[in-house]
C-alpha positions in Angstrom: -50.6 -183.8 -26.3 -47.7 -185.5 -24.8 -46.8 -189.0 -23.1 -47.1 -189.2 -19.3 -44.1 -191.7 -19.6 -40.3 -192.1 -18.5 -38.3 -189.5 -20.9 -34.4 -188.5 -20.8 -34.7 -184.9 -19.5 -34.4 -183.2 -15.8 -34.9 -180.9 -13.8 -33.2 -178.9 -11.1 -35.1 -177.4 -8.0 -33.4 -174.6 -6.5 -35.2 -173.9 -2.4 -35.3 -170.8 -1.6 -36.5 -170.9 2.3 -37.5 -167.5 3.1 -40.3 -165.5 3.4 -41.2 -161.9 4.3 -43.6 -162.8 6.0 -45.8 -166.3 7.4 -48.8 -167.2 5.1 -51.6 -168.6 7.5 -51.8 -171.8 5.4 -48.0 -172.4 4.3 -46.5 -175.7 5.9 -43.7 -175.4 3.5 -39.7 -174.9 5.2 -39.2 -171.4 5.0 -37.3 -168.7 7.6 -38.7 -165.2 7.9 -35.7 -164.2 9.6 -33.6 -162.8 6.6 -30.0 -163.1 8.4 -28.6 -166.5 7.0 -30.0 -165.3 3.5 -26.1 -164.7 2.3 -24.6 -168.1 3.9 -27.8 -170.3 2.7 -27.1 -168.6 -1.0 -23.6 -169.5 -0.8 -23.9 -173.0 0.4 -26.7 -173.8 -2.5 -24.0 -172.6 -4.9 -21.4 -175.0 -3.2 -24.1 -177.2 -3.4 -24.2 -177.2 -7.2 -21.0 -178.2 -7.2 -21.1 -180.8 -5.7 -23.9 -182.5 -7.1 -22.9 -182.0 -11.2 -22.4 -185.1 -11.4 -25.8 -186.1 -10.0 -27.8 -186.6 -13.0 -25.3 -188.7 -15.1 -24.8 -185.7 -18.4 -28.8 -185.4 -18.3 -30.6 -182.4 -20.1 -32.1 -179.7 -17.9 -35.0 -178.9 -19.8 -37.1 -177.2 -16.4 -35.1 -175.2 -13.8 -37.6 -174.2 -11.0 -36.9 -171.4 -8.4 -39.6 -172.3 -5.6 -40.2 -171.4 -2.2 -40.0 -169.7 0.2 -40.3 -166.5 -1.7 -37.0 -166.4 -4.3 -38.2 -163.0 -5.3 -37.7 -161.9 -2.4 -34.1 -162.4 -3.2 -31.7 -160.1 -5.1 -31.3 -159.6 -8.4 -27.3 -160.4 -8.2 -28.5 -163.4 -6.4 -30.8 -164.9 -8.5 -28.4 -164.4 -11.2 -25.7 -166.0 -9.7 -27.6 -169.1 -8.5 -28.9 -169.6 -12.1 -25.0 -168.7 -13.5 -23.9 -171.7 -11.6 -26.5 -173.7 -12.6 -25.7 -173.5 -16.2 -21.4 -173.5 -15.4 -22.7 -177.3 -14.2 -25.6 -178.7 -16.0 -25.9 -179.5 -19.5 -29.3 -177.0 -19.9 -31.1 -177.4 -23.5 -32.0 -174.6 -25.3 -35.2 -174.3 -25.2 -35.4 -174.9 -21.2 -38.1 -173.6 -19.0 -37.0 -171.5 -16.2 -39.4 -170.7 -14.1 -39.6 -167.9 -10.7 -42.3 -167.7 -8.1 -43.4 -164.2 -7.0 -45.4 -162.9 -4.7 -47.5 -159.4 -6.5 -45.6 -157.8 -3.3 -41.7 -158.4 -4.5 -42.3 -157.2 -7.6 -41.1 -154.0 -9.3 -40.7 -153.5 -13.0 -37.1 -152.9 -12.4 -37.1 -156.9 -11.2 -39.3 -158.1 -13.8 -36.4 -156.8 -16.6 -33.6 -158.1 -14.6 -35.7 -161.4 -14.5 -36.3 -161.3 -17.9 -32.6 -160.4 -19.0 -30.8 -163.1 -17.2 -33.2 -166.0 -18.3 -36.2 -166.4 -16.4 -38.8 -167.0 -19.1 -41.4 -168.1 -16.7 -43.3 -166.2 -13.6 -45.7 -168.5 -11.6 -47.0 -165.7 -9.2 -48.9 -166.2 -5.8 -52.2 -164.3 -6.1 -54.4 -166.6 -4.3 -57.0 -164.5 -4.5 -58.3 -160.9 -5.9 -60.4 -159.9 -2.6 -58.6 -158.0 0.0 -60.2 -159.2 3.0 -59.5 -163.1 1.7 -55.7 -162.2 0.9 -55.8 -160.3 5.0 -57.4 -163.6 6.2 -54.6 -165.9 4.9 -51.5 -162.9 5.8 -50.5 -162.2 2.3 -48.7 -158.9 1.9 -50.5 -157.5 -1.0 -53.4 -156.5 -2.0 -55.7 -157.1 -4.5 -55.0 -154.0 -6.9 -51.3 -154.8 -6.5 -51.7 -158.6 -7.6 -53.5 -157.0 -11.3 -50.5 -154.8 -11.5 -48.1 -157.1 -11.0 -49.5 -158.9 -13.8 -49.7 -155.9 -16.2 -46.0 -155.0 -15.2 -45.4 -159.0 -15.7 -46.5 -158.4 -19.6 -45.0 -155.1 -20.3 -41.1 -156.2 -19.4 -42.0 -159.4 -22.1 -43.3 -162.4 -19.9 -45.7 -163.8 -22.7 -45.8 -167.8 -19.9 -46.9 -166.6 -16.8 -48.9 -168.8 -13.8 -51.4 -167.7 -11.6 -51.9 -169.9 -8.1 -55.2 -169.2 -6.3 -56.4 -170.5 -3.5 -60.3 -171.6 -2.6 -62.3 -173.7 0.0 -61.5 -171.2 3.0 -64.1 -170.9 5.4 -64.6 -167.0 4.5 -64.1 -167.4 0.7 -68.0 -166.8 -0.8 -69.5 -168.0 -3.7 -69.6 -164.3 -4.8 -65.4 -164.2 -4.3 -65.1 -167.1 -6.0 -66.9 -165.8 -8.8 -65.5 -162.5 -8.9 -61.6 -164.0 -9.0 -61.9 -166.6 -12.1 -63.7 -163.5 -13.7 -60.9 -161.3 -12.7 -58.5 -163.9 -13.7 -59.7 -164.7 -17.0 -59.6 -160.9 -17.4 -55.9 -161.4 -17.6 -55.6 -164.2 -19.3 -52.4 -166.3 -17.9 -50.8 -168.9 -20.1 -51.4 -171.5 -17.1 -53.5 -171.2 -13.9 -53.2 -173.7 -10.5 -56.0 -173.2 -8.3 -55.6 -175.4 -4.9 -58.5 -175.9 -2.8 -56.6 -175.4 1.0 -55.2 -178.0 2.7 -55.4 -177.4 6.9 -52.3 -178.2 8.1 -51.1 -178.9 11.9 -47.9 -176.9 12.3 -49.6 -173.6 10.6 -51.8 -170.3 12.1 -55.4 -171.8 10.8 -53.7 -175.6 12.0 -53.7 -173.8 15.0 -56.9 -171.8 14.5 -58.6 -175.1 13.7 -57.7 -177.3 17.1 -58.4 -174.2 19.1 -61.7 -174.1 17.3 -61.3 -170.4 16.7 -62.0 -171.6 13.1 -64.2 -173.6 11.1 -63.3 -176.0 8.2 -65.8 -174.5 4.5 -68.6 -176.2 4.0 -67.6 -179.3 1.4 -70.7 -178.8 -0.5 -69.4 -175.5 -1.1 -65.7 -176.5 -1.6 -67.4 -179.1 -4.1 -68.9 -176.5 -6.2 -65.7 -173.8 -6.4 -64.1 -176.8 -7.8 -66.3 -177.7 -10.3 -66.8 -173.8 -11.2 -63.3 -173.8 -11.7 -63.2 -176.7 -13.8 -66.0 -175.3 -15.7 -65.1 -171.5 -16.4 -61.4 -172.5 -17.6 -62.2 -175.2 -19.9 -64.9 -172.8 -21.7 -62.1 -170.6 -22.0 -60.0 -173.4 -23.5 -57.8 -174.0 -20.7 -56.9 -177.6 -20.7 -57.3 -179.5 -17.1 -54.3 -181.7 -17.3 -53.9 -182.4 -13.6 -56.8 -181.9 -10.8 -55.2 -178.7 -10.0 -53.9 -177.3 -12.9 -55.1 -175.5 -16.5 -52.9 -174.3 -18.8 -53.4 -173.2 -22.3 -52.7 -175.4 -25.1 -49.0 -176.5 -24.9 -48.4 -174.4 -21.7 -48.1 -177.3 -19.5 -45.5 -176.6 -16.7 -42.7 -178.4 -17.4 -41.1 -178.7 -13.9 -44.5 -180.1 -12.7 -45.1 -182.7 -15.7 -41.4 -183.8 -14.9 -42.7 -184.8 -11.4 -45.4 -187.0 -13.1 -43.5 -188.4 -15.9 -41.5 -189.9 -13.2 -38.5 -187.9 -14.1 -34.7 -186.8 -12.6 -34.6 -184.0 -10.5 -31.9 -182.8 -8.3 -33.1 -180.2 -5.1 -30.7 -177.5 -4.2 -31.3 -175.6 -1.1 -32.3 -177.1 2.7 -35.7 -178.6 2.9 -35.4 -179.8 -1.2 -35.9 -183.1 -2.5 -34.2 -185.5 -5.1 -34.9 -188.2 -7.0 -32.9 -190.1 -9.7 -35.6 -193.3 -10.0 -33.8 -195.5 -7.6 -34.0 -193.5 -4.5 -35.4 -190.5 -3.1 -32.8 -187.8 -1.1 -34.1 -185.2 1.2 -32.3 -182.3 2.3 -32.2 -181.1 5.7 -35.0 -178.4 6.7 -33.0 -176.5 8.9 -31.4 -173.4 7.7 -27.8 -173.6 10.1 -27.3 -177.4 10.1 -27.5 -177.0 5.8 -25.1 -173.8 6.2 -22.7 -175.3 8.2 -22.6 -179.4 6.4 -22.4 -177.5 3.4 -19.3 -175.5 4.8 -17.3 -179.1 5.1 -17.8 -180.2 1.8 -20.7 -182.4 2.7 -24.2 -182.8 2.1 -27.0 -183.0 4.7 -29.8 -185.1 3.4 -31.6 -188.5 4.5 -32.0 -191.2 1.4 -35.3 -193.9 1.0 -34.5 -196.4 -1.8 -37.4 -196.9 -3.3 -38.8 -200.7 -3.4 -40.6 -202.0 -6.7 -44.2 -201.1 -5.0 -42.7 -197.8 -3.8 -42.3 -197.0 -7.4 -45.7 -198.8 -8.6 -47.7 -196.0 -5.6 -46.3 -192.9 -6.9 -47.2 -193.8 -10.6 -50.4 -194.5 -9.1 -50.9 -191.4 -7.0 -49.7 -188.6 -9.6 -51.0 -190.1 -12.8 -54.7 -190.5 -11.5 -54.1 -187.1 -11.3 -54.0 -186.5 -14.4 -54.6 -186.3 -17.8 -52.9 -188.9 -19.3 -54.3 -191.2 -16.5 -53.5 -194.4 -14.9 -52.1 -197.1 -17.1 -52.4 -200.2 -15.9 -50.4 -201.7 -19.1 -47.5 -199.6 -18.6 -47.2 -201.1 -14.9 -47.5 -204.4 -15.9 -44.7 -204.1 -18.6 -42.6 -202.3 -16.4 -43.1 -203.9 -13.1 -45.1 -207.5 -13.7 -47.9 -206.3 -11.5 -51.5 -207.1 -13.2 -54.0 -203.9 -11.6 -56.2 -204.9 -13.8 -56.9 -208.2 -12.7 -56.4 -207.4 -9.4 -58.3 -204.8 -9.0 -60.7 -205.9 -11.5 -64.1 -205.4 -9.3 -62.7 -202.4 -7.5 -62.1 -200.4 -11.0 -65.9 -201.8 -12.2 -67.4 -200.2 -8.6 -65.5 -197.1 -9.5 -67.0 -197.1 -13.5 -70.7 -197.4 -12.4 -70.2 -195.2 -9.5 -69.2 -192.9 -12.6 -66.1 -192.2 -10.8 -63.8 -192.6 -13.8 -64.0 -195.0 -16.9 -61.2 -196.9 -18.9 -59.7 -196.7 -22.5 -56.9 -198.7 -23.8 -56.1 -200.2 -20.2 -55.7 -196.6 -18.8 -58.3 -195.6 -15.9 -58.9 -191.4 -16.3 -60.9 -190.0 -13.6 -64.2 -187.9 -13.9 -64.9 -184.8 -12.7 -66.6 -186.6 -9.7 -63.6 -188.7 -9.4 -61.2 -186.5 -9.3 -62.8 -185.1 -6.2 -61.7 -188.7 -4.7 -58.9 -189.1 -6.4 -56.2 -190.0 -3.3 -58.9 -191.9 -1.7 -59.2 -194.0 -5.6 -54.8 -193.9 -5.6 -55.1 -195.5 -2.0 -57.5 -198.1 -3.3 -55.3 -199.0 -5.6 -51.7 -199.2 -4.1 -49.7 -202.5 -4.0 -48.3 -203.6 -1.0 -44.6 -205.0 -1.1 
């Protein structure tokens, strides 16, 4: 098992802020207007060059094309971005290079091109294999297209695939979720991300909820769907290494694990975030302003200098969600904050309620505790 503590590696995230259509649940920065696509790509190429010294020569072990919908880009555009990263940053020989893709964008030609240029991991946004549920989400693919995309990816030589699923929708029945779990196991991906729907304000579902057009899924059913996924995947040998993530042994997402290990990373593109262990940086989430600033050689971002409390609280928030747990001894050695003592009464309460357990100064959440992870993390936070 890998360590969750600090490493000497870094990651690069490339945010592609374009989509074919807007999914009803999505609150990420994107545009369905592709007029600025070429200019945004050119600006991202320039941003990569402008930021070549940001990571001070640290080896890059993960490159991640996210979005938005990176699979909308032409092979040439993806190749240009990847080559630019390789040109200006030291890439580890075994680096994980991930591309997020939607089933409706996937063709054999694209798959072969991606594989040839060095993409070695695909994260496929399937969400569900049920056509009714997919239409409700406003996804552009069907269940049949989802299955076909996996078969084609295997035929093109990809041996590291992630499948995204979503549960906790009011239209997803117990039978729907059971069928999705069964289908995923038949496809045997190396990694599975199962996310619970969060209804966010600036989304179609958020608008529907505000207007009373839709209701949230029953909480009891949502809990059952989470527990069912955990039981089903773990029985088949998947490691439940983060609340929403499962993998075959040693097939962790290196990119996401770098986040949880507090590793530094650079985010390229409109709306992308960066972290260097001292501060966070957020690029402006407006394509036009981003392009204009980069054309003048400026980086359009805001910056937040992190306090000790920020560092500790982010460590708690991310690590408590993982199988590596929240190591209070590590916090004490690094920041001289003795949370084991400060929170001793609260920790006893968590353990007595069956929400977690302690092992060598490390708090691990049970499945029941994972359902309350955000609240538990918040209760453990320290103040400046």
